[in-house]
C-alpha positions in Angstrom: -18.1 19.2 -2.8 -16.1 22.2 -3.7 -12.8 22.6 -1.8 -12.5 18.9 -1.0 -9.6 16.9 -2.3 -10.6 13.6 -3.9 -7.7 11.6 -2.3 -9.7 8.4 -2.5 -8.3 5.1 -1.5 -7.4 3.3 1.7 -4.4 2.2 3.8 -3.2 -1.4 4.2 -0.7 -2.6 6.8 2.5 -4.2 5.4 2.7 -6.3 8.5 -0.7 -7.9 8.7 -2.0 -7.2 5.2 -5.3 -5.8 6.7 -6.9 -2.5 6.0 -6.2 0.2 8.6 -7.8 3.5 9.4 -6.6 6.6 7.6 -5.2 8.0 10.9 -3.1 4.9 11.5 -1.9 4.9 7.9 -0.8 8.5 8.1 0.8 7.9 11.5 2.8 4.8 10.4 4.1 5.6 6.9 6.9 3.1 7.1 4.6 0.1 7.6 1.5 1.1 5.7 0.8 1.5 2.0 -1.8 3.9 0.5 -3.8 2.2 -2.2 -5.7 4.4 -4.6 -9.1 3.6 -6.1 -7.6 3.1 -9.6 -9.0 0.6 -12.0 -5.6 -0.1 -13.6 -5.6 -3.8 -14.4 -2.3 -5.6 -14.3 -1.6 -9.3 -14.5 0.0 -11.3 -11.7 1.0 -10.4 -8.2 3.4 -7.6 -7.4 5.1 -6.4 -4.3 5.1 -2.7 -3.1 7.4 -1.2 -0.5 5.6 0.3 2.4 8.5 2.7 2.9 8.9 4.1 -0.5 5.6 3.2 -2.1 7.4 1.8 -5.1 7.1 -1.6 -6.7 10.0 -4.0 -5.7 11.2 -7.3 -7.1 9.5 -10.5 -6.0 12.7 -11.6 -4.2 12.8 -8.4 -2.2 9.1 -8.6 -1.4 9.4 -12.2 -0.1 12.6 -11.3 1.9 11.0 -8.3 3.5 7.4 -9.3 4.5 7.1 -6.7 7.3 7.8 -3.7 5.0 6.2 -4.9 1.7 2.7 -5.6 0.6 1.7 -8.2 -2.0 -0.8 -6.8 -4.5 -2.6 -9.1 -6.8 
C-alpha cells in the first residue's frame, strides 16, 4: 500500500523474553527490544540491550537479565 511504512518486526520483553504487543513495546522502550524481520544469519547467541538496542558482551548480558535479550 502506498503511504505505509514497512516497519516490519515485533517487540520482545527483556524481562520475560516473550513477544509483546506493539503498543506495549512502544510504551516500554527501556525493557523491550524491537526485532526486525531480517534474515541476517549469525552464529551463536548474542545479547542485545533493551535500553540502547545495541549488542552487548555476554558478561553484561548475563549480569543484566532484566534489561537485555538473548538472541540466538
